C-alpha positions, 0 to 999 in steps of 0.5 A: 500413520499420521505424517507431517503434511507436505505440499508435494503429495508425490514425495515422502515426508522429510525429517531432520534429527538434530542430535541424531547420536543420542540413543533415543534419537537414533532409535527415533530415526530408525522408526521414521525410516521404517514409516517411509520418511526421508531422514537426515541428521546431524551431531558432533563427533560420534564414538562407538557404540552410537557412531555404529548405530547411526552408521547403520541407518544409512542416512546422510549425517552431518558432523557438527551443528550448522544452520546450513544443515537444515538448508535441505528444507525438511518438513519437520526438525526433531530437536534432541534434548542435549541441544539448547539455545545458541546451537546453530541448528536450534537458532536456524529452526526458530528464525526460519519458523520451521516445524520443530518437535521434541522426539517424545512429541514426535513419538506420541503423534506419529508412532504411539497413538495408534499402538498400545504403549507399554512404558518401562519407567523407573530410576534404575533398570529401564533399559534392561527391562525394556529390552527384556519385555520387547524380546519376550513379546517379539519372540512370542510373535505379537508383532509389536514394536519397541524403542530401547535406550541402548543397543540390544544384542538380540535385535539388529536395531534398537527400535522397530515400528511394529504394526498398528494396534499391537503392543509397543514397548518403550523406555520411559525416561523421567529426564526432561524432554527438550530445552523448550519442554521441561516435562519428563519424556514419559509424559508424552508416551500414552501408557496403556501399561506403565511399569515402574522398577524403582523410584529414587533421587537422580538427575540433580540438574533438573530435580531439586528434591525427591518429592519433585521426582515423586510428583513427576511419576504421579502426574505420569500415572494420570495418563493411564486409561481406565482399562490400562494398568500400573505394574510396580516393583513391590520390593521398593517402598517408594513404588508402593507409595506411588501405586496408591496414586493410581487411577486404575488397575494395579499389580506388583512384582518382586520378591515380597510375599504379597507380590502379585507376581512373586519370584523365588530365587532358586540358586544358580545353575550353569551361569543361569539364575533360577526363579520360580514365579507365582501369580496371585498366590498360584504357581505359574512357572519356572525360569532360567535367566542368563544374567547375574544380580538380584536387580536383573532377576527383578527386571526379568520378573517384571517383563515376564509379568507383562508378557503373562498378562498378555496371555503368553503361556509361561512355558513359551516364555521360559523357552524364550527367556533362556536365549536373552543376550542382553544390552550392550554395556550392561555387564558386557564383556568387552575384552579378555586379556592375559587371564583378565576380564574387562566388563562394561556397565552403564551404572552411575547412580550409587544404587546401580553401582552397588548392585552392579558390583554385587552382581559381578561378584556373584557371577565371577566370585573367584576374581579380584574385582577392580572398579574403574568409575567415571563420574559423568552423570549430572548427579554423580559429578556432584558431592550430593551422594558422596558417602553413598558412592564411596560406600558402593565402591567399597564393595570392590577390591580396588577402585580407580576414579576417572576425570569428572565430566565437565568439571568446570560446570560444577562449583568446586564446593559442590563437586565430587571429592575424589581425594576424600573418596580414595582416602575413605576407601583407604581407611577401609583397606581398599586401594584407590586412585584417581586421575584427570588423565585417562592415559594414567588410568590405562597405564595403571591397568596395564601395569597390574599383575595379569591373571584373575582380575575382573576390571569392571568399567562403570560409565554412562559415557565414553570415559575419555576413550578408555575402552578403545585405549585398553584394547589398543594396549592389551593383547586379546586372549 
């Protein structure tokens, strides 16, 4: 593996991760440790699960960003995409003329170039599909590595280096790379196989229109080599259109009759979704997925298609898939109390909110569904998807909306109108409330009649400490 040059050949190369608490950054730090680098990092105050992931690294981590954190003189500084000009470590790295890179740049040159990258992209389902694919390939003994943008329940760590020349499964985010590199992260990932789950407008802070997102994905396709291929969800019209821009081999997956890898849903059995998959029109295999929801079934078909294309027998894959446990905060039960279930999911885009609510209703059909939603992403803090979000939340029996993340950064005229959302829900007969005070929401939950409720917490962040407060206020069991 290529390392940054050091004048002292007797010591390990050294690397500092500024913003080490980001899910991708902590995974990158894990890879650097495995590759033999001396690793340190820094971030603001961290909370579970990222604080646990950083702690498990066992490296020195500074709390708070300070120029002095770089005084140890690392060979390389990796700057997280949450940092910008004015950050003390950014300014120190620039002033001292230190060698700095974004995480995707470091991944490209020090991990991916001598491996076979399988890049899982798309507006929705990236993390679950990455985790599924990595799990199948790992348990099948391919000796590959992975980087998952979340905390997988089946692996000790969210990243593993694997061996040179083997597959490396990585989550391909379309969000921008760093303050000094506004290209999407997946431009750096050298895909031999690119998997695209979906394509929809998101990340309104960096993309102005859906066409901007289409263009980013089309440019990513230009990096697939002639002997590589593109696997796209045939159920998504946008993905089908994207595939017409591919330069090499293509295949589709999903429920469409003409999909290369076509799944047929065969119902539920003992909490498992049953699916039969055909490959190019011929029966290929029958599988049991321990996850609810049509979207997760699509994700599983995609992962199975990748594994099948690498010549792993379908019988082996069926046995492996049966044991998949998932990713933290993807339909994860985090508390059971007085007959109520508390489930966490990362859904924040209206489409993800809708399919996650539907999946919860499929899995727990006899429970009263109460959704707690935190408007946190750079798209859902705005009113761009106001009608779509309200429509998605209307699938619940009751809705509670938390504080808008960094509301002061969004002009009021552009901000999500929670009062209107609750009034619109009330018109549909669905009780709703909102509050800027998380304690008010916790109190409302605690005072709810216990027994038979499913509280589904939808947030791509910490929800102001809501998870810990619920565990403190409610008895387990």
